[in-house]
N, C-alpha and C positions, 0 to 999 in steps of 0.2 A: 829118961824119956828124951828122944831126939826132938829138937826144935823144928817146926815147919819153916818154910822159906820166909813167910811174913814175920813170924816171931824172931827169927834170926836177924832180919832187917831191923826190927825194933831194938833188939839188944845191941847190935852194932852201932846204931844211931843214938843210943842212950835215951830212947823214948820210953817213958814209964807207961804202964797199963792205964793209969788214970788219965794221962795226957792223950793217949791213943783213943780212949773212950770219949773224952771231951771233943776231940777233933772229929771223930766219926759221927757224933750226935749234934754237932754245931751246924745249923743250916741257915743262919741269918745272912750269910754272904752269898747264897746261891742265886744264880740267874737261871731260872727254870724254863727258859724258852726251849722249844724243840730245836734240835740241831739235825739238819738233813744228813742222812747217811748212817745214822746210829739209832739204837733203841735200847731201852733198859729191860732186863729180864733177870730171872733167878740165875745165880752163878754157882758153879761147882767149886769155885775158889773161895768165895765168901759173899754171903748176902745177895745183894743186887749188883749186877755187873753191867758193863757197857758193851754192846754187841754191834757188829757191822751189819747194816741192812743191805749192803751191796759189796761187790769186790773192790779191792784197792790194790794198786801197785806199790812197790817200795818207794819211799821218799815222798809220799803224798800227805799233804797237810789236811787232816780230817776236820779239825776245828779247834776252837779256843777252849782250853781247860781253865784258864783264868783270864779275865779281862779287867785291867786296872784294879787288881787285887780282889776281884769278886769272882768266886768259883762258879763254873757252869756245871751242867750235868756231866760233862766230860771230866772235869776236875774232881767231882764228887764220887763218881761211880766207876772209874777205871781202876781195876784191881792190880795188885802186885804179882809179878812173876820174876823168877831168876832167869827165865828165857823169854823175855818180852817180845811182842810183835810190834810195839810202838815205843816211842821215846817222847820226851817233852823238850821243846826248844824255847828258851826265853827270848822275848822281844821287848821292845820299849813299851808295848801296850799290854803285855801279859805273857801267857805261856800257851804255845800251840802244840797239839798232839799230832805227831808225824809218824807214819808207818816206817818200820825198819825192814819189813819183808812183805811179800804178797799175802793178802788177807782175803779170805772168801766170805761171802755173805753168810751170816750166822756165827762167825768166829767171835769169841770174846776178845776185846781189845785190852791189852795189858801193857804195863810199864814196869820197869824196875824202880821202886820208890826212891832208891839212892839217886837216880837221875833227877827226880822231882826235888829232892833236897838241894842238889847242886844247882838247879835252875833258880832257886830262891836266893842264892848267894849274889 
């Protein structure tokens, strides 16, 4: 059976199913304030996803995925894609979600989780 994109990422990163489940279910670090311009909804990729509530141009900073090591809804609900429309940029204060291409209202926001791993280095 062929691996899906997310399972392939987990295998490449050496992340076990147990660790993946633990991270997915850990919510003590969440900052659940609403973030303007995004909303949560059911995802065709996996579970709950993060969606744009308005259109964005490329290179636009949508919001913080992590602030001082505390995840926000952006950091918790942005799903993986091998062809993402966003990336994460590390800063001294945390990690910012930035668009890679034009995004329409209603589009799911995605990143390549490999970028998120590199942002933690």
